[in-house]
N, C-alpha and C positions, 0 to 999 in steps of 0.2 A: 704847594696844590693851589689850583687854578679856582679864583673866588666866584660862585654864583650867589644869586640872591632868586628866591620864588616870587612869583608876578603874582598880580591877583588871580588867574586862574590856576595857578598851582603849576606854571611851566616856569623854566629857566632860564637862564640867559648864560651863552658862554660859545665862545669861537670856537669853531672848526682846530686851528692850530694850538689854542689852549688844550683843547680837550683831548689833543693826539699826544702833544707832549706829557699830561698826565698819566696817561695809558702807559704811554713807553716809560716812565719814570715807574710806574708802579711794574708792570714787566721786568724791569730790572732788580728792583728791591725782591720781588718775590721769588725771581731764577736765583740769586744767592739767597735767599732762605731757606729754598729748597736742598740746594748742594751744600749748605752748611748743616742741615738736619742729617741729612744720609752720611758727611764725613763725621758727624759726631758720634751717629750709632757706628760707623765703622772704627773708631777709635775707642769707643767701649767696649768693641767685640773682643780688640785685639789686648786691650787691659784685663778684659776676662780670662784670657788663655793665659796673662802673667800671673791669674791668682787675683785679682780685683774680685772681694766676696761680695754675694749678692744681693744683701742687705744694703752694700753701698752702691751696686749699682739702682737699686729701686730708688734709693733717697736722688740720687743723681738724675735720672728720668723726672722724678717730680719737683725737682728743685727749679731743673736746667727749663723745664717747660713751663712752669707757674711764674720764672722770672722774664722769660721771653713774652708770655703775656701781659705781665707786670708791665714790661718793657712798652710794650706797644701801649698799653692803657695810659701809662704817664706821658708819654710823646703825643697822642691825641685827647689830652684833658681838653676841655672848655666848659665857658660858661654860657658861648650863645643859644640861643635856643634852637633858630635853624640845626646848626651842629650838634645841638644833642640830641633833638629830638629825630631828626629825619636826616643825620650826617651831610647837611648842605645840600641834598640833592644834587650829588656830584659823584655816585658810584657807577663805574661802568658795567655796563649787562654783564659779560663775563665774569667781572669779579663780584658783584652781586649775585649773580648765580652759585658761585663759591661758597659766598658767604651764609646764602639759601641753605647752599648743602647741608654746611656745617650746624649752621641755625635745626634743621631738619634733622639731622643724624644723631641723634638723642642718646641717651644710653638705652633706651630702647632699640633702636633702630642696630645701633653698632653691638652691644652687647644680647638684646635678648632676640633680635631675630632670627641668627642661625640656632639658637638654642631652640626656638620656638618650631623651628623647622625639624630641628632635631625629636623634639619629643613628639610632636605630632603630627611629622609628615605633610602630606598634601594640604591638611587642613590649615598650616601654617603660612600656605601661598595667599589666602585672605588677606594677610597685613601687606603682602608687597603688592597685591592685585588694587587693594584699597588706596594704599597709599601713593603710590605713582600715579592712579588714575586722578587723585585727588586734586594734582597739580594741572592735568587737563582741564580740569573743570577752573582751576584759579587762572589759567591761558583765557580761557575762552569767554568765561563770566564777570570775571573780579577783574582781578589785578590792572590791566589798562584802563578799567572804568574809575576805578577807585581811586588810581593815581590823577584823573582827570580832575576828580573832585580838587585834589590838591590840600588834602586834611593831612594830618599828624598822625592819628589813631584811630582804630575803628568805632570807638566812641564818638570821637569828633563826626568823624563820617555821620553816624547816627542822628547826632544832635543837629547839624546843617541839614540832613533831608528829611527829618522827621520835625523840623520845627521846634528846637527850642531843647530844653533840658531833661524832659521828662525820660525821653529815647536815651537822650544821653547815657541819664543816671544808670537807668537798667542795663542798659551796656555795659557801664563800667562795674555793675554786679557781677555781669557775667565772666565779661572779661578776666574780672579777678579771681572770681570762681575757677574757671578752666584753667587760667595760667599756672593758679597755687596748685592744683590738683597735680597738674603736670610738673610741675618744678619742684615738687616733693620726691618725687621718680627721679628725677634727674641728680637730686643730691643724695637719693639713697645708693645712686649708680658710682656717685663719685666717693661714698664713703667704704663701699666695695671694693673700688680699685686702689685707693689710697692705702686699704687696710694691707690689699695684695701687695702692692710696691714698698711699703715700708715696715709692715708689722704691728702698726698702730694699733688698738682698740679701734673697732669700726666705730664708735661716738667722738671719738678723739679724731680720725680720719674726716668723719663728717665737716668738722668746723675746718681741721687742716685746708680740705680742698677748698671748703668756701672762701678760703683766704684769694684764691684762685681765680674764683667767679667777680668777687667782689671789687675785687682792683682794675677790672676793665670796665664794666659799668659803672662803676660808681664814679671813676673821674672826668672820662670822656664820654658816657650815654652813647647814642647809635653809632656815632663817628668811630670812637674806641672798641667800641661792640664787632663794630663791620671788620675792621681790618684787623682785629685778632680772630675772626672766625675765618676768615680766609688764611691765616697761615695754623690755626687749626683744622681746617679741612686737608691741609696738604699734609698734615701729619696723620690723620686719622686713616686716610685712605692708602697712603704707605703701609702704616701701621696693619689694615686689616690685609691689604694685599699680598705681602711678602710669605706670613705662614700659610697661605691657600695653596698660593703656588708652588710654594716648597712641600707640602703634604700631595700635591697633584703629581708632582717630579718623583717624589718617594714611591708612591704606588703605581703611578702609571708612567713614568719617565715622559710626560709631557707636561709642557710648564703652561699651559691653557686650563684652569681648571673648569671653566664653563663649559669645553669642548668634549670633556672626559664624564660629564656630570653622569647623563646615560646610562654609560657603560659600567660605570661604578655602582650606580642605582640598581643596575640589573644583577651586580654580585652581591649587594647587600639584600637585595631579596630573596634569593636563592640562601643566602645564611641565614636570613629571619626565619626561614620554614625548617630549617637543620633543628635552629634552638627551641622552636617550636614543639619539636617531635624529640628535642633532647631528654633523657630520664632523669637527667641530674636536675633538668630546672623544673621538671614536673615536682622532683621529691621539694624542691624549694617551693614550691607553688601550694604544695599540700601542706606544707609547714604554716604559710602564711593563712590556708585556708582554716587550719586547728584554730590558729589563735583568733581570726575574726569568730569563727565559733564558742571559743571559751568568752571572749570579751560579749557576745551576744547573750550567752549564761547570767553574765554578772548582769547588764543592763537589764534583766527581768525582775531580779528581786536586789538592787542595790543595796539596802541597807544590811542585807544578810551576807551579801559580797564582799561588803566593805570590813563588814565586823571578821570574816573568815582569813579575808588576807591582812588584818590587824594582828590576827591572834597567832598567824602561820610565821610572820615575820618575827612577835614578841619571843614564842616560843623557839625560834630556830636562834636568835639573838642570843637567847639562856642558854641554850644549850652548847653554844661554842663557848661561852664565857666559862661554863662548867667543866667542861674540859681543856681551860686555859689552852685554847686555839690559838695559833697565830694570829697577831696583832692586825696584819693585812686581812685575815677574814674577818675579825669582828667588825674592824671596821666597814666592810663590803656590805656585811650585813646590817649596820647602825645607819650607812645610806640607804639600803631598800628598804628598812624600816620607814625612813623621814620622808622617801619617795612617794607613801602611801598617801591618798588624798585625803586633804584636813577633813573633810564633810560629805554630806552624800551629794550636795551640788557641782562641789568639784570633782568627786569620783564620776558621777556622771557626764560631766563634761569631758573629761579626761578619757574615759572608755569608750565613747561617742568616735572620738579623735581618733585615738590608736583605733577602733575598728573601721574608720574609714580608710584610713593608711594602710592596714593588715590589705581591706578588701581589693583597694586600687593596685596590691601587688600579687593578687590571686588571678591574675590575669597571666597569659603569656607576654614575652619580649618586657616585661617588668611594667607592665600597665601599659607600654607605647603600642601604637596601633601600628600596621603595617606601613613600610615610609609611603609607598606606593597605592595605598586604599585611599580611593578619592573621598569616599563615606562611610562610615560606619553602619551597621546594618546589612540588609540586604532587601532592595527594591522587590523581589520573587520569592522571599523566607518566609517565615510564620509575621503572625499580627504584630507581636512583639520587636521582630526584625525589620519591618516593614516602617512601623513607627518610628524607630533607632534610626533607618535612612531618611527620612522625612524630617525629623526635625534636625538632623546633621546637615543637610541639605541645606534647610531655610535658615541655619546660624551659621553657616558659611556663606550664603547671601547677605544675610543681612550685616556682618559684620567688613563685608567687602564696602556695601553700600555706607554705613556709618564712619567707615575711616573713609573712604573716596569724600565723602561731605563735609566730614568734620575738617579733613584737610583743607577744603576749602573754603573753612570760617574759621580756622585758627589763627586769634590776635597778631602773636608773635612773628607768625609769618606774612600774615596779608602786610605788616606794617614795614618789611622788606622791600616792596614795591613802590611804597613812598619816596625812597632815597635815590631813585634813580633819576638823570638830568631829564627825561621826556618821557611819554607815554609810548611810542616806538620802541625805547631800550627798558622800560618795563616790560614788556610783551616780550622782547627779546631775552632778557634775564630769565624768565619762566624756563623758555626752550634750556637755555643753561643752565637751570637750577635739575632740569630733568635728564640730561646728561650725565653731571654731577654725582645724582643720586643713583642716576640708572649703575654708574659702575660698582657701587656696594651693592646693590637688591641684586643683580645680575651674580653676585657673585655668592651671595650667603646660602640659594639653595647647594650649591656645590660644596660649600665650607660645611655644611650639618650631614652631606653625606659622607665625606671623606672623611669627616670626625666618627660618624656612624659605624663606617667601615673598619676604621681602625680597632674602635672598643670593641667590635665584633671577634673582629679575627687576631687582637695583638692580648687585650686582658683575658677577655675571655678563655678559661683555662688554664691561666696562670697560676702557679701558687701563691697564697698569701701573702707569703714572707718574701714573693720576687717579685711584687706590685711594684710600679715604675714610680720613684720618689713624690711623682706630683701627685698621686691619689692621696697620699699621707697629708702633703702639705697644704693641699688645697681642704680637706677635712677641719683642719685646725684653724684655717680661717674662719669658717662657717658651717659647721655639721650640718645643717638646713639645705645648705647647696652642694654638698656631696659627704656621702658617709657610704662603707662598705662595712659587712660585718659578716662569718662565716655559719649561715643560717641552718646549714644540715652538716655544719663541723665535719668535713670532707678535707679541709687546708684547700681546695680549688675555687677559685673565683668564677663564680657563675651570674651570667646578666643580673638575674633576681634577685642579687644578692647586693646590689647598688642601688642606691637612691642618687639620683642627680638632678641639679636645678640646672633648667636652662641657659641662668644669666653666667654659669662661667664657661660653657662651651666656648667661645670666642677667646676667651683670656687665658683659658687652659690650651689652645690650638698649640703653640709653639711648644710645650711640654710634650702635648702629646705627640705630636710628628718627631721629637727630639732633638729639636734646634737650641744654642746655645740659650743661656739665659738672658742674655742682653736681648734677643726677640722677643721673649715674652713681657721685658720690662718696656720696649717700645710698643707692643699690643697695647699693658695697661696705660701706656700715655695718651696711644693713640684712643682708647675709650675713655680716657679721664677729659681729651680733647673735645670728645663726642658730647659728652655730658656736661663741659664748664659751657661750652660754647649755645646750647639749648639754655642751660639755666640762663645764663647772660640775657639770651633775647626776654624769657619768660620775665624774669625779676626788671627787668627794664619796661615791660608790657604794663607789669602791677603799679611800680612806681610811676609810671608817666600818666597811667587812667588816674591814679589818685591825685597826682602834683597837678596835672596840664587840663584834663577833662574835670573835674572836680572842685580842683581848689581854684584854678587859673579860669575856666568857662564858667563856674557854676556861683562860687564865692567870692572870689575877690579880681573882678575882670581886669583890675588897673595895677595888679601886681607887677612891679618891674622884674624881667628876664633875672638877673640874679636871685630873685627870692625862688620864681618860680624853680630852676635847674637846680639849689640849695634845698629847697623842701623835697624834690624829687632824689637826691641823692639820701636825704634823712630817711625818706620813706623805703627806698631799698635796702638800706643797710636794717630797717626793722621786718621787713618782709622775711628778706633771706636770713637772719635768724628764726624766725618764726619757722620758717620751713623745714630748717634744718634740726630743729627743735622736735619738729614732726617726722624727719624721715627719722631720727635717729630712735624712734619708737617702735619702727620696722612695723609699719603695720599692717601692710599689702604688699604683694609684689610689683616688679616696674610693670610687665606688661599691661596690668588689670587696673594700675592709677594711669597710666597714657591712654588707655583704649576708654576708660573713663572720660577722660580730657577730651576725648574725640568726640564722643557722643554729647556729650555737655555743650562742646563749640557747634557742634552741625546743627541741635534743638534750638539752642539759644541764637546763633547769627544768622544759619545759612537763609533763612528764608525770608527776614528783613534784607539782608544786602542783595540778594538777587531780584526778589521783588520792588524794593527801594531802587533799584537799577533800571530794571526792565517794563515795571508796569506803574506810569504815573498818578494812578487812583492809591496806591498804598498809603493810607492815612497814620499819621501820629496814633491814634490810639489803635488801630489795626496792629501796628507794627510794637506796641510797647504790651500791646495782651496776645499777642502771638507769641515774642518772645517767653514772656511769663509763663506761659501755659507749655511750650514748647520742655522749657529746662525743669517744670515742676514733675510735669510726668515722666521726665527722662529718670531725676532724681529720684522721684518713689518708686520706680521700677528697680532700680540698682540697689536702695536701702532695704527694700522686703525681697530681693534674691541673692544680694552676694553676701557671702558668709560672713567676712567681717563686717559688714554694712548692717546687716542683721544684728551681730551683737552692741554696736555702738549705739543704735537707735531702738534696741530693746523688741525687736519683732522675733515671735515666739512660735509662733503657728508654723506649718511644715509648708518648705520651698516651695512644695506644688500646689498650695493655695493660691499664692501669689503668682507664679509662672505663666505668662500669658506664650500660646502656643509653642510651648517649649524652648523660645529665646533665650540664650543666656544675657547674665546681667550689663557684659563688655558692649553689646549690641541694642542697648536701652535705648538708644538715639532713633530706631526704626520706628519707635510708635512716636517720639517728641518732634519729628522732621515733619510729617505728616501733619498731626495734627497742628504746628507750628504756622502751616502754610493756609490751613484750611480754617484756623481761627484769624488770621490776620487778614484771609480774602474776606472773609462775610463781615467782620468788624468793619473794614475799609469802607465796602459798601454801603454799610449801616450809617457810616457818619460821614462829617462832610469830606469835601476831597481838598488836599493841599491847597496852600496858595498858587497863585496863577505864575509866580517867579520861580517857587520851587519846580513846578513844571517845565516850564522852561529852560530852568538848569537841568534837569532830565534829558529836555532834548538836544542841549548843547552837548552834554557828555555822552550819550549813544550815538550819534549821529557823527559821520567821519567828514562829510559835508560843511559842516561849522569849524571853522578855524579854531585848532587846539596847538597845545605843546607839541 
C-alpha cells in the first residue's frame, strides 16, 4: 500500500500514480473476494442438495466468515498511530463509502429495519427518512470541515476547537455513553444471529460472535476495521438482496422488488380489510379482551386474587394426586402452581405486563396499524382521535429529526471521514456512503410488504399441524420473537394468534419464501457482518476516546506510540466484554437501544460541532454547558418515560405525568438539541470569545479560497 503521512494541517501527500495503483490493487482484491463468496454459496447449496445437515451449514457460514474477517485483521495488524487511528488517511472515497455503509448498516438496519416497517407500516419510514437525511447533513455541514481540522477523533476536534481538555473530557464521556449504548444493541444482534446459525444458547452465541468483533479492531485498529468493513458490506448487501428478489419473483414474476412495491401494497391493503372483517379474527380478539378484563379485575384486589389463584391451583393438584391421575397431568398442575407469583408485588408486576400484552392484541391485525395508514387516529374524528392523530404526527416528525441530527453526530461515523486522503475525497465518500446505504434502504420497504403478503395469504388459514417448519424453529430460538398458539381452539391459524418480533423478519425471509436453507445461512451471515462491522467501529471509538483522548492528550502527552496503541487494545477488550455482558441480560429491544444512541448523540454533539465550525464566537464554556445540558435533558426524558429505564431508575409515577407533548422516549433528542443550541449560544455570548488563533483556524477551515488539502 502506498505510504502517506498527514501534514500539519491534516492533509496527506501522495502521488497520482501511487493513488491509481493502490485503487487498482483494491479493485482486483475485492473483485476476487466477491466472486469467491458467490462461489462459496453455490458450493454449499450443492452440498445441501446432497444431504449436508442444516446445522453444519450454519457452522460453516459462521466459521468461514469470522475466519475471513480474522484473516483481514491479522494481515492489517499495526502499531503505527496514524494507521491504527485513521488508517493512514489513505482510504479511497468509494471504499470509504462502502466501509461507512457497513459501519452504518448495523443490526438495527439489517435486521430491524424491515421488521419495523412490517409491524408499523408507514411509521417505520421515519427511520429511512431520518437516517438517510442525516448523511445530507454530514456532507453539507460536517465531514469536509472536520477532515480539514485533521484530528483523529471527535473529542480531539472538541479539544482543539474549544481550547483545552474540559471540552475534550465532556466529549469523551458523551462518546462513550453513545457508543456503549449502540454497541450493546449490535452485540445483542450478534447473539441472536449466532444462535440461529449454530443452535448455541443466546448467551454463549454472544461471546462466540464477540471473537469475530475483537479480532479485527484489536489487531489493526481503523486500518483492519476499514478493510474488513468493505468485505462485510459486500456480504451483507448480497445476502439482503437475494431473498427479496426471490420473493418478488415468486409473488409477481418481476425480479425488481422496488418496482412492484406499490402493487403488492395494494393487495396487502385489500387483505387487511378482509382480516378485519373475518369472524374468526374477531373471535380471537374477543378472547384477548376477556383476558384483559379478567386481569383488570385481579389488579383491583391483588391480595384476594393471589390467594384465590394459589388456592385453586393447590386444590387442582391435590385432586389429581387423589385420583392417581397421569404423571404428565400432575406435573402440569405442579408447574401451574409454581408459576403463580410469589408475592403481591410480583403479582402486580406480572399481571400488569400480561394485561398490556392482552390489550395490544385486542386490536385488529394483531395490533398492527394498516400498512398504508399515514398516522394513527383521525384528524376529522372525535377529540380523542384527533389527539391520537396529532401525537402520531408529532412523533413521526420528531423521530425523523432525531435520527437525522443524530446521524450527523455519531462519533464512529464521523471518524470514517478522517481516513480519506483529502478533503475532496471526504466529501466524495459521503456521496458513495449514501449510494451504498440507498441500496438497502430502498429495498427494505418492499421486503416488509412482500413478507406481510406472504403471511396474510399463506400462513393465515393454515391448520396448525401444517404450518411451515420455520415457525416452530424460530419459536425455539426465542419465544419472545415468535410464538403461535391456538387461542380459539379451532385448529386453524389466525393472524391474531401469532406474536412476532420485527427482529426476525429479515432472518426468516428465505424460509418464508421457501428458499434452500443455505440462503438462510447466507442472510444470517449478512446480518452478522452488519452487526460485526458496526460493533468494530463503535468499540474502536470507545477505546480511542479512552486511550488517545483521555490517556495521551490529558494524562501522559509523552507516551510513546506503542504504549498508546497497546492501551487502546486492552481497553477495547475490556469494553467489549462489558458490552457483551450487558447484551446477555436482554435489557431492551435493538431498535430502542439504537434510537437512544441517536438522540443522545444529537443532543450531545450536534450543536457543539455545527456552531464550532460555523460560529467563531462559540466559546469553551458555551460548548461544555451546551453539551451537558442537551445530554442531561435527553437522558432524563428517556429515564422517566421508557418502561425498562423507569424500572432501572425506580420511577414509579404514571408515564403520562412525565411525558411532554406525547413524544415517545426514542425521540427524546427533540428536547435536547434545541436546549443544547440555546445554552451554547447564550453562554458563549456571556463568556470571553475564543483566542484569535482559534478564530483564524476556523476561517482557514471554512473558506475554500484559503489553501487546504
